[in-house]
C-alpha positions as semicolon CSV with decimal commas, in nm:
position;residue;x (nm);y (nm);z (nm)
1;M;-2,943;0,888;-0,616
2;N;-2,654;0,770;-0,827
3;H;-2,346;0,990;-0,914
4;Q;-2,165;0,765;-1,170
5;L;-1,876;0,733;-0,936
6;L;-1,766;0,419;-1,094
7;Q;-1,808;0,520;-1,463
8;G;-1,558;0,324;-1,660
9;K;-1,450;0,103;-1,388
10;K;-1,447;-0,267;-1,397
11;G;-1,429;-0,536;-1,117
12;I;-1,522;-0,859;-0,976
13;I;-1,782;-0,905;-0,688
14;F;-1,752;-1,260;-0,493
15;G;-2,037;-1,398;-0,285
16;A;-2,384;-1,270;-0,420
17;L;-2,611;-1,559;-0,323
18;D;-2,968;-1,387;-0,319
19;E;-3,128;-1,052;-0,279
20;Q;-3,041;-1,033;0,101
21;S;-2,665;-1,064;0,034
22;I;-2,445;-0,762;0,095
23;A;-2,257;-0,870;-0,214
24;W;-2,578;-0,868;-0,418
25;K;-2,645;-0,502;-0,310
26;V;-2,302;-0,395;-0,384
27;A;-2,314;-0,532;-0,735
28;E;-2,647;-0,351;-0,788
29;Q;-2,501;-0,024;-0,658
30;C;-2,174;-0,046;-0,858
31;A;-2,368;-0,119;-1,170
32;A;-2,596;0,186;-1,109
33;E;-2,269;0,391;-1,049
34;G;-2,155;0,296;-1,398
35;A;-1,934;-0,008;-1,333
36;Q;-1,898;-0,323;-1,539
37;I;-1,883;-0,636;-1,328
38;V;-1,804;-0,995;-1,325
39;L;-2,001;-1,204;-1,061
40;T;-1,867;-1,517;-0,897
41;N;-1,940;-1,753;-0,625
42;A;-1,857;-2,123;-0,533
43;P;-2,024;-2,376;-0,753
44;V;-2,217;-2,531;-0,473
45;A;-2,350;-2,194;-0,366
46;M;-2,450;-2,117;-0,734
47;R;-2,665;-2,420;-0,729
48;F;-2,914;-2,297;-0,462
49;G;-2,879;-1,914;-0,503
50;K;-3,009;-1,689;-0,756
51;I;-2,675;-1,518;-0,887
52;Q;-2,772;-1,598;-1,251
53;E;-3,076;-1,373;-1,200
54;L;-2,853;-1,085;-1,074
55;G;-2,620;-1,138;-1,370
56;E;-2,906;-1,101;-1,617
57;K;-3,038;-0,796;-1,427
58;I;-2,715;-0,596;-1,441
59;N;-2,565;-0,755;-1,752
60;A;-2,287;-0,922;-1,580
61;P;-2,132;-1,264;-1,678
62;V;-2,129;-1,527;-1,386
63;I;-1,816;-1,729;-1,355
64;P;-1,793;-2,005;-1,095
65;A;-1,494;-2,016;-0,863
66;D;-1,398;-2,185;-0,553
67;A;-1,196;-1,937;-0,370
68;T;-1,000;-2,205;-0,180
69;K;-0,854;-2,310;-0,511
70;T;-0,570;-2,104;-0,680
71;E;-0,657;-2,251;-1,024
72;D;-1,011;-2,162;-1,000
73;L;-0,920;-1,810;-0,899
74;E;-0,659;-1,770;-1,171
75;N;-0,915;-1,888;-1,427
76;L;-1,177;-1,646;-1,305
77;I;-0,937;-1,355;-1,316
78;N;-0,812;-1,442;-1,657
79;Q;-1,175;-1,472;-1,799
80;A;-1,262;-1,151;-1,628
81;T;-0,993;-0,954;-1,780
82;E;-1,036;-1,090;-2,110
83;H;-1,410;-1,015;-2,094
84;F;-1,329;-0,659;-1,990
85;G;-1,036;-0,617;-2,239
86;S;-0,833;-0,472;-1,944
87;S;-0,712;-0,513;-1,592
88;L;-0,947;-0,458;-1,281
89;D;-1,022;-0,147;-1,087
90;F;-1,185;-0,316;-0,781
91;V;-1,266;-0,633;-0,619
92;L;-1,507;-0,728;-0,337
93;H;-1,441;-1,042;-0,122
94;S;-1,755;-1,125;0,046
95;I;-1,693;-1,485;0,159
96;G;-1,740;-1,664;0,499
97;M;-1,853;-1,999;0,626
98;S;-1,806;-2,193;0,962
99;L;-1,898;-2,558;0,960
100;N;-1,865;-2,566;1,343
101;M;-2,131;-2,284;1,368
102;R;-2,334;-2,452;1,116
103;K;-2,311;-2,791;1,301
104;K;-2,380;-2,599;1,641
105;R;-2,028;-2,691;1,791
106;D;-1,942;-2,477;2,086
107;Y;-1,631;-2,268;2,079
108;T;-1,478;-2,477;2,365
109;D;-1,545;-2,795;2,166
110;L;-1,456;-2,705;1,811
111;N;-1,371;-2,975;1,545
112;Y;-1,024;-2,853;1,413
113;E;-1,064;-3,005;1,081
114;W;-1,380;-2,793;1,033
115;M;-1,190;-2,502;1,181
116;H;-0,918;-2,541;0,913
117;K;-1,195;-2,509;0,659
118;T;-1,348;-2,194;0,836
119;L;-1,012;-2,022;0,811
120;D;-0,941;-2,144;0,452
121;I;-1,283;-2,036;0,317
122;S;-1,341;-1,726;0,527
123;A;-0,987;-1,559;0,540
124;I;-0,691;-1,758;0,349
125;S;-0,919;-1,729;0,043
126;F;-0,852;-1,348;0,077
127;H;-0,482;-1,392;0,070
128;R;-0,510;-1,644;-0,205
129;L;-0,712;-1,401;-0,412
130;M;-0,487;-1,108;-0,364
131;Q;-0,183;-1,325;-0,444
132;S;-0,346;-1,450;-0,773
133;L;-0,439;-1,079;-0,859
134;W;-0,062;-0,990;-0,776
135;K;0,106;-1,258;-0,977
136;L;-0,131;-1,214;-1,279
137;D;-0,075;-0,842;-1,243
138;A;-0,437;-0,805;-1,279
139;M;-0,505;-0,467;-1,081
140;N;-0,491;-0,134;-1,242
141;E;-0,307;0,149;-1,068
142;W;-0,508;0,311;-0,795
143;G;-0,748;0,010;-0,783
144;S;-0,943;-0,094;-0,467
145;I;-0,977;-0,420;-0,301
146;V;-1,240;-0,464;-0,015
147;A;-1,334;-0,759;0,205
148;L;-1,626;-0,765;0,458
149;S;-1,540;-0,810;0,827
150;Y;-1,714;-0,789;1,161
151;I;-1,629;-0,634;1,498
152;A;-1,608;-0,972;1,665
153;A;-1,239;-0,963;1,529
154;Q;-1,177;-0,716;1,806
155;R;-1,451;-0,771;2,061
156;V;-1,600;-1,095;2,212
157;F;-1,919;-1,220;2,065
158;P;-1,934;-1,579;2,218
159;D;-2,182;-1,720;1,962
160;Y;-1,980;-1,597;1,658
161;N;-1,757;-1,882;1,728
162;E;-1,431;-1,929;1,543
163;M;-1,540;-1,679;1,262
164;A;-1,411;-1,428;1,505
165;E;-1,059;-1,549;1,440
166;A;-1,130;-1,576;1,083
167;K;-1,211;-1,224;1,058
168;A;-0,916;-1,108;1,258
169;L;-0,694;-1,308;1,003
170;L;-0,894;-1,132;0,726
171;E;-0,812;-0,795;0,864
172;S;-0,434;-0,878;0,917
173;F;-0,413;-1,003;0,543
174;A;-0,563;-0,667;0,426
175;R;-0,295;-0,467;0,622
176;S;-0,003;-0,693;0,513
177;F;-0,102;-0,733;0,143
178;G;-0,204;-0,371;0,138
179;Y;0,147;-0,275;0,198
180;H;0,284;-0,472;-0,102
181;F;0,002;-0,370;-0,334
182;G;0,027;-0,013;-0,233
183;K;0,415;0,020;-0,314
184;R;0,396;-0,172;-0,634
185;N;0,094;-0,002;-0,809
186;K;-0,103;0,215;-0,568
187;V;-0,373;-0,051;-0,511
188;R;-0,537;0,003;-0,172
189;V;-0,676;-0,293;0,045
190;N;-0,930;-0,226;0,314
191;T;-1,185;-0,419;0,527
192;V;-1,539;-0,303;0,610
193;S;-1,658;-0,403;0,957
194;Q;-2,039;-0,397;0,901
195;S;-2,314;-0,395;1,157
196;P;-2,508;-0,713;1,210
197;T;-2,703;-0,744;0,873
198;I;-3,012;-0,964;0,804
199;T;-2,863;-1,189;0,530
200;T;-2,903;-1,556;0,458
201;A;-2,549;-1,611;0,611
202;G;-2,578;-1,377;0,898
203;S;-2,916;-1,501;1,007
204;G;-2,760;-1,853;1,040
205;V;-2,550;-1,727;1,338
206;K;-2,681;-1,850;1,675
207;G;-2,856;-1,560;1,864
208;F;-2,852;-1,344;1,550
209;D;-3,178;-1,158;1,650
210;D;-3,012;-1,086;1,987
211;F;-2,698;-0,948;1,814
212;Y;-2,897;-0,743;1,580
213;N;-3,138;-0,577;1,834
214;Y;-2,845;-0,518;2,085
215;A;-2,642;-0,342;1,808
216;A;-2,944;-0,141;1,719
217;K;-2,989;-0,009;2,053
218;M;-2,627;0,068;2,118
219;S;-2,563;0,245;1,779
220;P;-2,662;0,608;1,774
221;L;-2,766;0,590;1,410
222;G;-2,909;0,242;1,441
223;N;-2,769;-0,070;1,234
224;A;-2,620;0,013;0,885
225;S;-2,831;-0,178;0,629
226;A;-2,700;-0,373;0,341
227;E;-2,786;-0,099;0,111
228;D;-2,588;0,149;0,316
229;C;-2,297;-0,089;0,306
230;A;-2,319;-0,115;-0,090
231;R;-2,303;0,264;-0,103
232;F;-2,005;0,264;0,119
233;C;-1,817;0,000;-0,092
234;A;-1,894;0,197;-0,412
235;V;-1,717;0,501;-0,251
236;L;-1,425;0,278;-0,154
237;F;-1,406;0,155;-0,506
238;S;-1,414;0,519;-0,641
239;D;-1,144;0,779;-0,688
240;Y;-1,257;0,957;-0,395
241;T;-1,083;0,727;-0,151
242;R;-0,759;0,695;-0,327
243;M;-0,544;0,747;-0,009
244;V;-0,731;0,512;0,223
245;S;-0,556;0,183;0,264
246;M;-0,473;-0,097;0,518
247;Q;-0,768;0,018;0,719
248;N;-1,046;-0,186;0,914
249;L;-1,328;0,076;0,858
250;Y;-1,627;0,044;1,089
251;H;-1,950;0,100;0,910
252;D;-2,182;0,022;1,197
253;G;-2,377;0,337;1,302
254;G;-2,116;0,424;1,576
255;F;-2,156;0,093;1,752
256;S;-1,779;0,050;1,774
257;S;-1,722;0,366;1,963
258;M;-1,985;0,311;2,218
259;G;-1,937;0,219;2,588
260;V;-2,297;0,200;2,699
261;S;-2,628;0,329;2,574
262;P;-2,944;0,405;2,805
263;E;-3,149;0,196;2,560
264;V;-2,965;-0,134;2,679
265;L;-3,000;-0,050;3,038
266;Q;-3,360;-0,034;3,047
């Protein structure tokens, strides 16, 4: 059921790759709630993804942008605000990639050049995005910026590799930039720490099925789906969460509050 929570609102959604992507589900949900959207992804991801299909489905232009390049982000923001004829009400950062993980390097044997790329793509891009929005004064008052995180920023998941540090940095940027954006024009900045979710990116993590099944057993409500996350993001973009900022919000069926569950002891 849709409630037109975002009627009249305009935003950019990063990271939709295919139907399994959380960003894809967020875009669909926001469109259903009345929002106008610009979609974006890195040019390389656009070549093997289906983002153009999503753009046609929800009537959203697709503008390529490498989130590690300031000029790409500025071009994206300028094109989006020109398309909308106004500033932005919301932005979703759904970007993450680890070369060390892809190339199966152990945490105790990381390639540091690859680690720099991981941090640049998965975390520093968030600061770069917010700094670009800030300098271009592209956010409306009471706007909302959200980035997707994971509980490995706080807890040890050995196979999550250096993405754990990337998510910790991402969450820190949300707090620090959230202060500045809040003081200047009431924009709130939050991260959503989502359950393990079956996506193209998530499924590439070593031992993902074990992560997923363990979290499902530990969580009283089970794992939150991508569709659940999309609905939560829509609420965070809406006027119903105007005073929520600088938070890391666990959207994980209760997993983050659990000590032990009888299901995992059997």
